C-alpha positions as CSV (number, residue, x, y, z in Angstrom):
1,M,-18.2,14.4,4.8
2,N,-19.2,12.6,8.0
3,A,-17.5,13.9,11.1
4,S,-16.3,10.4,12.2
5,I,-14.6,10.0,8.8
6,Q,-13.0,13.5,9.0
7,A,-11.6,12.6,12.4
8,V,-9.5,9.8,11.0
9,S,-6.7,12.0,9.7
10,F,-3.1,11.1,9.3
11,D,-2.0,13.4,12.2
12,W,-4.9,12.2,14.4
13,L,-4.0,8.6,14.0
14,L,-0.3,9.2,14.7
15,A,-1.3,11.2,17.8
16,H,-3.1,8.0,19.0
17,G,0.0,5.9,18.3
18,G,2.6,4.7,20.6
19,N,5.5,6.0,18.3
20,S,4.7,8.5,15.6
21,A,8.2,8.0,14.1
22,D,7.5,4.3,13.5
23,G,7.6,3.7,9.7
24,L,4.8,1.1,9.9
25,A,2.5,3.3,12.0
26,Q,3.0,6.0,9.3
27,V,2.1,3.6,6.5
28,F,-1.0,2.3,8.3
29,A,-2.1,5.9,9.2
30,G,-1.4,7.1,5.6
31,V,-3.4,4.3,4.0
32,M,-6.4,4.6,6.4
33,H,-6.4,8.4,5.9
34,A,-6.4,8.0,2.1
35,V,-9.3,5.6,2.3
36,C,-11.3,8.0,4.5
37,I,-10.8,11.0,2.1
38,G,-11.5,8.8,-1.0
39,E,-8.0,8.8,-2.5
40,I,-7.8,5.1,-2.6
41,H,-10.5,2.4,-2.7
42,P,-9.4,-0.9,-1.2
43,P,-12.0,-3.4,-0.2
44,N,-12.5,-1.5,3.1
45,L,-10.9,0.7,5.7
46,A,-9.4,-2.4,7.3
47,M,-7.3,-2.9,4.1
48,G,-8.9,-6.3,3.6
49,L,-7.8,-7.6,7.0
50,S,-10.2,-9.7,9.1
51,P,-11.9,-7.8,11.9
52,D,-9.7,-9.6,14.5
53,S,-6.5,-8.8,12.6
54,F,-7.5,-5.2,12.1
55,A,-8.3,-4.9,15.8
56,A,-4.9,-6.2,16.6
57,L,-3.2,-3.7,14.3
58,L,-5.2,-0.8,15.9
59,D,-4.3,-2.0,19.4
60,R,-0.6,-2.2,18.6
61,Y,-0.2,1.0,16.5
62,F,-3.1,3.3,17.5
63,P,-4.2,2.4,21.0
64,G,-7.3,4.3,22.1
65,A,-8.4,5.0,18.5
66,S,-10.5,1.9,17.9
67,W,-13.9,3.4,18.6
68,E,-13.4,6.4,16.2
69,I,-12.0,4.2,13.5
70,G,-14.9,1.8,13.8
71,A,-17.3,4.7,13.5
72,A,-15.5,6.0,10.5
73,S,-15.5,2.5,8.9
74,N,-19.3,2.3,9.4
75,A,-19.8,5.8,8.0
76,L,-17.8,5.3,4.8
77,P,-20.1,5.1,1.7
78,A,-20.5,1.7,0.2
79,V,-18.3,1.3,-2.8
80,D,-19.4,-0.7,-5.8
81,Y,-16.2,-2.7,-6.0
82,P,-15.8,-4.3,-9.4
83,S,-14.8,-7.9,-9.3
84,F,-11.8,-7.3,-11.5
85,R,-10.5,-4.8,-8.9
86,M,-11.0,-7.3,-6.1
87,G,-9.1,-9.8,-8.2
88,E,-6.3,-7.2,-8.7
89,F,-6.2,-6.6,-4.9
90,D,-6.1,-10.3,-4.2
91,D,-3.3,-10.9,-6.7
92,L,-1.2,-8.0,-5.4
93,L,-1.7,-9.3,-1.8
94,A,-0.7,-12.8,-2.8
95,L,2.5,-11.5,-4.5
96,L,3.5,-9.5,-1.5
97,L,2.7,-12.3,1.0
98,E,4.6,-14.9,-1.0
99,N,7.7,-12.6,-1.0
100,R,7.6,-11.3,2.6
101,S,10.9,-11.6,4.5
102,D,9.3,-13.0,7.6
103,D,6.1,-14.4,9.0
104,A,5.5,-11.6,11.5
105,E,2.0,-10.3,11.9
106,H,3.1,-6.7,11.1
107,T,4.6,-7.8,7.8
108,V,1.2,-9.4,6.8
109,W,-0.5,-6.1,7.8
110,L,2.1,-4.2,5.7
111,A,1.3,-6.4,2.7
112,H,-2.4,-5.5,3.0
113,A,-1.5,-1.8,3.3
114,V,0.7,-1.9,0.1
115,A,-2.0,-3.8,-1.8
116,S,-4.6,-1.3,-0.6
117,A,-2.4,1.7,-1.6
118,C,-2.0,0.2,-5.1
119,M,-5.7,0.9,-5.5
120,G,-5.0,4.6,-5.6
121,S,-4.1,6.7,-8.6
122,R,-1.0,8.5,-7.3
123,H,2.5,7.3,-6.8
124,L,2.5,4.4,-4.4
125,Y,4.6,6.1,-1.8
126,S,2.1,9.0,-1.8
127,D,-0.9,6.8,-1.4
128,M,0.9,5.1,1.5
129,G,1.4,8.5,3.2
130,L,5.2,8.4,2.8
131,P,7.3,11.5,2.0
132,D,9.3,9.9,-0.8
133,R,10.2,6.8,-2.8
134,Q,13.3,6.2,-0.7
135,R,11.2,5.5,2.4
136,L,9.1,3.0,0.4
137,S,12.2,1.3,-1.0
138,A,13.6,1.0,2.6
139,L,10.3,-0.8,3.6
140,M,10.4,-3.0,0.6
141,E,14.0,-3.9,1.3
142,R,13.3,-4.8,4.9
143,Y,9.9,-6.5,4.6
144,F,9.9,-7.8,1.0
145,T,13.5,-8.4,0.3
146,A,13.1,-10.8,-2.6
147,L,11.0,-8.2,-4.5
148,F,13.4,-5.4,-3.6
149,L,16.4,-7.5,-5.0
150,K,14.4,-8.4,-8.1
151,N,13.7,-4.7,-8.8
152,A,17.4,-4.1,-9.6
153,G,16.6,-1.5,-12.3
154,K,14.8,0.7,-9.7
155,M,11.5,0.6,-11.5
156,R,8.8,2.6,-9.7
157,W,7.2,0.3,-7.2
158,K,3.6,0.2,-8.4
159,K,4.7,-0.4,-12.0
160,F,7.1,-3.1,-10.8
161,L,4.4,-4.9,-8.8
162,Y,2.0,-4.8,-11.7
163,R,4.7,-6.0,-14.0
164,Q,5.2,-9.0,-11.7
165,L,1.5,-9.7,-12.0
166,C,1.8,-9.5,-15.8
167,E,4.7,-11.9,-15.9
168,R,2.8,-14.4,-13.7
169,A,-0.1,-14.2,-16.1
170,E,2.3,-14.4,-19.1
171,I,1.1,-11.0,-20.4
172,K,3.7,-9.0,-22.3
173,A,3.4,-5.6,-20.8
174,C,5.5,-3.8,-23.4
175,P,6.1,-4.7,-27.1
176,A,9.7,-3.4,-27.0
177,P,12.4,-6.0,-26.8
178,S,13.8,-4.4,-23.6
179,C,12.9,-1.7,-21.1
180,G,15.6,0.6,-22.4
181,V,14.1,1.0,-25.8
182,C,10.4,1.0,-24.7
183,T,8.5,4.2,-25.3
184,E,7.1,3.8,-21.7
185,Y,10.5,3.7,-20.2
186,Q,10.3,7.2,-18.5
187,N,6.9,6.3,-17.1
188,C,8.2,3.1,-15.5
189,F,11.6,4.3,-14.3
190,D,12.5,7.3,-12.3
191,T,15.2,8.6,-14.7
192,A,15.5,11.9,-12.9
193,D,16.9,10.2,-9.8
194,R,18.3,6.7,-10.3
195,S,18.9,6.3,-6.6
196,S,15.1,6.3,-5.9
197,S,12.4,3.8,-6.7
């Protein structure tokens, strides 16, 4: 792996941050680290943000790290990104942006980070670099309140977001008449801990 890519680790990013305890800094560091080690495949290291917007994110959350992150971005291997995956990313991003709780720049950045992390194969909170679902739920409640309230059944977040896309497209995701009797229920809901999501 290229040294400039290896340099962009979660801990290294937080060390270049103004506040390593900041939940948003942790998310942005987690997503960028996951991109660099190939665990998620969003459109690019910038999480689909414009160059100016990504530079503003770096200046706010990781001052002094711009050069190394730029080098890592240039060193990442090109990904043959299927058009359907780009459409999936765009649809997730649109859903999040339409349901954001405010118009702050950092909320827009978070929407890009969440959509990017959805391109991974693990639990969404893991691909965002968060320690547990509760931390993700707290972010969703604060920054995407309408979606948080709609997820009253505590469905796992990635499955919930994709279910919202299915509903928009009028695709019936499960043939059962209700979630409670669906054979996929345990895959969608965290039945071991109903307080998490």
